[in-house]
C-alpha positions as CSV (number, residue, x, y, z in Angstrom):
1,M,35.8,-38.9,92.0
2,D,34.3,-38.1,88.6
3,Y,37.1,-37.8,86.1
4,N,36.0,-34.3,84.8
5,K,35.9,-33.1,88.4
6,R,39.3,-34.5,88.9
7,V,40.6,-32.6,86.0
8,E,39.1,-29.4,87.4
9,Q,40.6,-30.0,90.8
10,V,44.1,-30.6,89.5
11,A,43.8,-27.5,87.2
12,D,42.8,-25.4,90.2
13,W,45.7,-26.8,92.2
14,L,48.2,-26.0,89.3
15,K,46.8,-22.4,89.0
16,A,47.1,-21.8,92.8
17,A,50.5,-23.5,93.0
18,S,51.9,-21.2,90.4
19,H,50.8,-18.3,92.6
20,G,52.7,-19.6,95.6
21,N,49.9,-21.4,97.4
22,F,51.7,-24.0,99.6
23,T,48.5,-26.1,100.2
24,A,48.1,-26.5,96.4
25,Q,51.8,-27.3,96.0
26,A,51.4,-30.0,98.7
27,N,48.3,-31.4,97.0
28,L,50.1,-31.6,93.7
29,K,53.1,-33.3,95.2
30,E,50.8,-36.0,96.7
31,A,48.9,-36.3,93.4
32,L,52.0,-37.1,91.5
33,S,52.0,-40.6,92.8
34,T,48.4,-41.3,91.9
35,S,47.6,-43.5,88.9
36,D,45.3,-40.9,87.1
37,F,47.6,-38.0,87.3
38,P,49.5,-38.4,84.0
39,A,46.2,-38.6,82.0
40,V,44.8,-35.7,84.0
41,F,47.9,-33.6,83.6
42,T,48.0,-34.3,79.8
43,D,44.3,-33.4,79.4
44,I,44.8,-30.0,81.3
45,K,47.8,-29.1,79.0
46,N,45.7,-30.1,75.9
47,A,42.9,-28.0,77.2
48,Q,45.2,-25.0,77.8
49,L,46.6,-25.4,74.3
50,Q,43.3,-25.6,72.6
51,Q,41.6,-22.9,74.6
52,R,44.4,-20.4,73.9
53,Y,44.6,-21.5,70.2
54,E,40.9,-20.8,69.8
55,L,41.1,-17.5,71.6
56,E,44.0,-16.3,69.5
57,E,43.1,-13.2,67.6
58,T,46.3,-12.3,65.9
59,R,46.1,-14.7,63.0
60,F,45.9,-12.9,59.7
61,W,45.0,-15.8,57.4
62,N,41.3,-15.8,58.4
63,K,41.0,-12.3,56.9
64,I,42.0,-13.5,53.5
65,A,41.1,-17.2,53.4
66,R,37.9,-19.2,54.1
67,K,38.0,-22.0,56.6
68,I,37.0,-25.3,55.0
69,T,36.4,-28.5,56.9
70,V,36.7,-31.9,55.2
71,P,35.8,-35.5,56.4
72,N,39.1,-37.3,55.4
73,F,42.5,-37.1,53.9
74,L,41.3,-37.9,50.3
75,P,41.6,-35.0,47.7
76,Q,38.4,-33.0,47.9
77,S,36.9,-31.7,44.6
78,F,34.5,-28.8,44.5
79,I,31.3,-29.2,42.4
80,D,29.7,-26.3,40.6
81,L,26.6,-26.1,38.4
82,G,26.9,-24.5,35.0
83,W,25.7,-24.4,31.4
84,D,26.0,-27.6,29.4
85,D,28.1,-26.1,26.6
86,A,27.1,-28.7,24.1
87,A,23.4,-28.1,24.7
88,F,23.8,-24.4,24.5
89,D,25.8,-24.5,21.3
90,N,23.5,-26.9,19.5
91,I,20.1,-26.1,20.9
92,L,19.8,-23.2,23.2
93,A,21.5,-20.3,21.4
94,T,17.9,-19.6,20.4
95,N,14.8,-21.4,21.6
96,G,11.5,-20.9,20.1
97,G,12.8,-18.0,18.1
98,R,14.1,-16.2,21.2
99,K,17.8,-15.7,21.8
100,T,19.1,-17.2,25.1
101,V,21.4,-14.9,27.0
102,P,24.1,-16.8,28.9
103,G,23.2,-16.8,32.6
104,A,19.5,-16.6,32.0
105,L,17.0,-19.4,31.7
106,P,16.1,-20.3,28.1
107,N,12.7,-19.6,26.5
108,V,10.2,-22.5,26.6
109,P,7.6,-22.2,23.7
110,E,4.1,-23.4,24.3
111,G,3.7,-27.3,24.2
112,T,7.5,-27.9,24.0
113,E,9.7,-29.8,26.4
114,Y,11.9,-28.0,28.9
115,P,15.4,-28.3,27.7
116,T,18.3,-29.8,29.6
117,A,20.6,-26.8,30.0
118,F,22.8,-27.4,33.0
119,K,25.2,-30.0,34.3
120,L,27.5,-30.4,37.2
121,Y,31.2,-29.5,36.8
122,S,34.1,-30.5,39.0
123,S,36.7,-27.8,39.6
124,Q,40.2,-28.4,38.5
125,E,41.6,-27.5,41.9
126,Q,41.5,-30.0,44.8
127,L,42.0,-29.5,48.4
128,E,44.3,-31.9,50.2
129,I,44.9,-31.7,53.9
130,R,48.0,-33.3,55.5
131,K,49.2,-34.3,58.9
132,S,52.0,-32.1,60.4
133,G,53.8,-32.2,63.7
134,A,56.9,-32.7,65.7
135,R,58.3,-34.3,68.9
136,I,60.1,-32.5,71.6
137,P,62.3,-34.8,73.8
138,F,63.5,-33.9,77.3
139,T,65.7,-35.7,79.8
140,F,65.0,-35.9,83.6
141,E,68.0,-33.6,84.2
142,A,66.7,-31.0,81.7
143,I,63.4,-30.8,83.7
144,I,65.2,-30.5,87.0
145,N,67.4,-27.8,85.7
146,D,64.6,-25.9,83.9
147,Q,65.3,-22.6,85.6
148,W,63.5,-20.6,82.8
149,S,60.3,-22.7,83.0
150,I,60.6,-23.8,79.4
151,V,58.6,-26.9,80.0
152,D,55.7,-25.1,81.5
153,D,55.7,-22.7,78.5
154,L,55.6,-25.4,76.0
155,P,51.8,-25.0,75.3
156,N,52.3,-21.3,74.4
157,W,55.3,-22.1,72.2
158,L,53.5,-24.9,70.4
159,L,50.5,-22.7,69.9
160,R,52.7,-20.1,68.2
161,T,54.2,-22.8,66.0
162,A,50.8,-24.1,65.0
163,K,49.6,-20.5,64.3
164,D,52.8,-19.8,62.3
165,S,52.3,-23.0,60.3
166,E,48.8,-22.0,59.2
167,E,49.9,-18.5,58.2
168,I,52.8,-19.9,56.2
169,E,50.4,-22.3,54.4
170,V,48.2,-19.4,53.3
171,T,51.2,-17.3,52.3
172,Q,52.3,-20.1,50.1
173,L,49.1,-19.5,48.1
174,L,50.5,-16.0,47.3
175,V,54.2,-16.7,46.8
176,D,56.0,-18.8,44.2
177,E,57.1,-22.1,45.7
178,D,60.7,-21.3,44.9
179,G,60.4,-17.9,46.5
180,D,60.7,-16.0,43.2
181,G,57.7,-13.6,42.9
182,L,54.0,-14.4,42.8
183,S,52.5,-17.9,43.0
184,E,51.4,-19.9,40.0
185,Y,47.8,-18.9,40.6
186,F,48.5,-15.3,39.5
187,N,48.8,-15.6,35.6
188,E,47.4,-14.3,32.4
189,E,44.9,-17.1,32.1
190,N,43.4,-16.5,35.5
191,G,43.4,-12.7,34.7
192,N,44.6,-11.8,38.2
193,L,47.9,-10.1,37.5
194,L,47.5,-6.4,38.0
195,N,46.8,-4.5,34.7
196,F,48.0,-0.9,34.9
197,G,49.0,1.4,32.0
198,T,51.9,0.2,30.0
199,N,53.4,-1.8,32.9
200,T,54.1,-5.5,32.4
201,P,51.1,-7.3,34.0
202,G,51.7,-8.0,37.7
203,T,54.5,-5.5,38.3
204,A,53.3,-2.0,39.1
205,A,54.2,-0.7,42.5
206,L,51.5,0.1,45.2
207,T,50.1,3.7,44.7
208,R,46.6,5.2,45.1
209,D,46.0,4.8,41.4
210,T,47.3,1.2,41.1
211,L,45.1,0.3,44.1
212,K,42.1,1.8,42.4
213,A,42.9,-0.2,39.3
214,A,43.3,-3.4,41.3
215,L,39.9,-2.9,42.9
216,K,38.2,-2.3,39.6
217,Q,39.9,-5.4,38.2
218,A,39.0,-7.6,41.2
219,N,35.3,-6.6,40.8
220,N,35.1,-7.6,37.1
221,F,35.7,-11.3,37.5
222,K,33.1,-13.7,36.1
223,A,32.3,-17.0,37.9
224,G,31.1,-20.5,37.1
225,P,32.3,-23.1,34.6
226,N,31.2,-20.9,31.7
227,A,32.6,-17.7,33.2
228,N,29.4,-15.8,32.6
229,R,28.2,-14.9,36.1
230,P,29.4,-11.5,37.4
231,V,30.8,-11.7,41.0
232,R,30.8,-8.8,43.5
233,F,32.7,-8.6,46.7
234,Q,31.7,-6.4,49.6
235,K,35.1,-5.9,51.0
236,F,38.7,-6.6,50.2
237,A,41.9,-7.2,52.1
238,L,45.0,-5.3,51.0
239,V,47.8,-7.8,51.8
240,V,51.2,-6.2,52.2
241,P,54.5,-7.1,53.8
242,A,55.6,-5.1,56.9
243,S,57.7,-2.8,54.7
244,L,54.6,-1.5,52.9
245,E,52.3,-1.1,56.0
246,D,53.0,2.6,56.4
247,L,52.4,3.3,52.7
248,A,49.2,1.2,52.6
249,N,47.9,3.1,55.6
250,E,48.7,6.4,54.0
251,I,46.8,5.4,50.8
252,V,43.8,3.7,52.3
253,N,43.3,6.0,55.3
254,G,44.5,9.3,53.7
255,P,42.5,12.2,52.5
256,R,39.6,11.1,50.2
257,Q,39.9,14.3,48.0
258,F,42.9,15.9,46.4
259,I,43.6,18.5,43.7
260,V,44.7,17.4,40.3
261,T,46.5,19.8,38.0
262,D,46.3,19.0,34.3
263,G,48.0,21.7,32.4
264,A,46.0,24.9,33.0
265,L,43.1,22.9,34.4
266,Q,42.7,22.2,38.0
267,Y,40.0,19.9,39.6
268,T,39.2,17.9,42.6
269,Q,39.4,14.2,42.4
270,T,37.9,11.9,45.1
271,F,39.4,8.5,46.1
272,E,36.4,6.5,47.3
273,F,37.8,3.1,47.7
274,G,39.7,3.2,51.0
275,A,36.6,2.2,53.0
276,N,36.4,-1.0,51.0
277,F,39.7,-2.3,52.3
278,E,41.2,-3.6,55.4
279,I,45.0,-3.6,55.5
280,V,46.4,-7.1,56.4
281,V,50.1,-7.3,57.1
282,D,51.5,-10.7,56.2
283,P,54.8,-11.0,58.1
284,W,55.9,-14.0,56.1
285,L,55.9,-12.3,52.6
286,D,59.3,-10.8,52.8
287,Q,60.8,-14.1,54.1
288,M,59.2,-16.4,51.6
289,N,59.5,-14.2,48.5
290,V,63.2,-13.6,48.1
291,T,63.0,-11.5,45.0
292,S,60.0,-9.1,45.7
293,G,58.9,-9.9,49.2
294,T,59.3,-6.3,50.3
295,T,57.4,-4.8,47.5
296,A,54.7,-7.4,46.5
297,W,51.1,-6.6,47.3
298,Y,47.7,-8.2,46.8
299,V,44.0,-7.5,46.8
300,V,42.1,-10.5,48.1
301,P,38.4,-10.9,48.9
302,F,38.1,-10.3,52.6
303,A,37.8,-13.5,54.7
304,G,36.8,-15.4,51.5
305,D,33.7,-13.2,51.1
306,G,31.7,-13.8,48.0
307,V,29.8,-16.6,46.2
308,R,33.1,-18.1,45.1
309,T,36.0,-18.9,47.4
310,A,39.3,-17.6,46.3
311,L,41.7,-18.9,49.0
312,G,40.8,-21.5,51.6
313,L,42.5,-23.3,54.4
314,G,41.2,-26.8,55.1
315,F,41.0,-28.7,58.3
316,L,39.9,-32.2,59.2
317,I,36.5,-32.4,60.9
318,N,36.8,-32.9,64.7
319,H,40.6,-32.3,64.4
320,E,40.6,-28.6,63.7
321,V,42.9,-27.5,66.5
322,P,46.4,-28.9,67.4
323,E,46.6,-31.9,69.6
324,L,49.3,-32.3,72.3
325,R,50.3,-35.6,73.7
326,V,53.0,-36.9,76.1
327,H,54.8,-40.2,75.6
328,N,54.5,-42.0,78.9
329,E,56.4,-45.3,79.5
330,T,57.4,-44.7,83.0
331,G,56.4,-47.9,84.7
332,L,54.9,-48.2,88.3
333,Y,56.1,-47.3,91.7
334,L,56.9,-50.3,93.9
335,G,54.2,-49.1,96.3
336,G,51.7,-48.9,93.5
337,G,50.6,-46.1,91.2
338,S,51.9,-44.8,87.9
339,V,55.0,-42.7,87.7
340,P,54.4,-39.2,86.2
341,A,55.7,-38.6,82.7
342,R,58.0,-35.8,83.9
343,E,59.9,-38.3,86.0
344,G,61.2,-39.8,82.9
345,S,60.8,-43.1,81.1
346,F,61.6,-46.4,82.7
347,L,64.4,-47.1,80.2
348,N,66.5,-43.9,80.2
349,D,64.7,-41.1,82.3
350,T,63.6,-39.3,79.1
351,W,60.1,-38.1,78.1
352,E,58.6,-36.5,75.0
353,L,55.9,-34.1,74.1
354,R,54.3,-34.4,70.6
355,I,52.1,-31.9,68.6
356,R,49.9,-32.9,65.7
357,H,48.1,-30.5,63.4
358,I,46.1,-31.3,60.2
359,Y,45.6,-28.6,57.6
360,G,46.0,-27.7,53.9
361,G,45.6,-24.6,51.7
362,V,44.1,-24.2,48.3
363,A,43.4,-21.5,45.8
364,L,40.0,-22.1,44.1
365,N,38.2,-20.8,41.0
366,G,41.5,-19.5,39.6
367,G,42.0,-17.3,42.6
368,I,38.9,-15.4,41.6
369,G,38.7,-11.8,43.0
370,T,42.4,-11.7,43.7
371,V,44.8,-9.3,42.0
372,G,48.6,-9.5,42.7
373,S,51.7,-7.5,41.8
374,T,55.3,-7.8,42.5
375,G,55.5,-4.1,43.0
376,T,58.9,-3.9,41.3
377,A,58.1,-1.4,38.6
378,A,57.1,2.3,38.8
379,P,53.6,2.8,37.5
380,T,53.4,4.1,34.0
381,E,50.3,5.4,32.2
């Protein structure tokens, strides 16, 4: 029988047997002694894992980071085209008596050569992916005594672990590696600490006014090696811990108009920015940020939207989903045929499952379009 058809057949038996079909259970019992069953069973488990992984819709990281695929484990640099600063300073500030505005093509007078104005720049940040995984050992006795069907639920459990690992990787781009406040990407040089009133940059708590300020700040970034190209983002994610979810919903989805009293003057003020946000709850923030995890909040370009990527999660091409393997050194039956992995190894009646997942996170372009705050200080004008 064709191998793919054999996989489909065994998969159908497994599904029917799990629903109490005695014929399917008998077929599986007979199939256990066949030589191809260990490979078929492993492929079915892998297919279950990868299918459920790809259909999983509860991951939050793909709402704040862009998926990037790379061909190998070598550090990946990102190339950008920008002004040649030396050429601009020495030649192109004016050309043919006409001032050159940064970001625009220089003037070319009649009969003169076109100037060399641009060059390629390599970004300072590099993306590095790495291999992660673990082994799960079982004894023959543990399988026989598996009254809670833990072994059968392993693909789901491993799926959750792989998903959690990706979410933690992206959260690490927001949180200091020592768990103390914001990550290193949020700093004065990058200009992505929230500026509000007289507050120390990057400290104001989440309110309607601070959110408006964060949006304005996020839309005022300049891109490129010469930082002279305005960047606009269509939508942002408001990233908050679970403790701020209700407040965020109240701010973003609350009334768009409200009455402001300023002394004897009353007027209506409209809050127009809620539609530009999607609230994203990061369940790892309060665990990984021990000092301000329950108050910190971030504005991040939605799903990496924009001409410049802020946050990215990299994967190895053709290895973008977790891989599940079984260690099978079981030997052969005297009557012929391979012994299934779940019967235990030849040496000591044990068997192992192993998961491998390859990924790595990166903040690019100085975290452009992002604004962060620890939320530890009351806003002051």
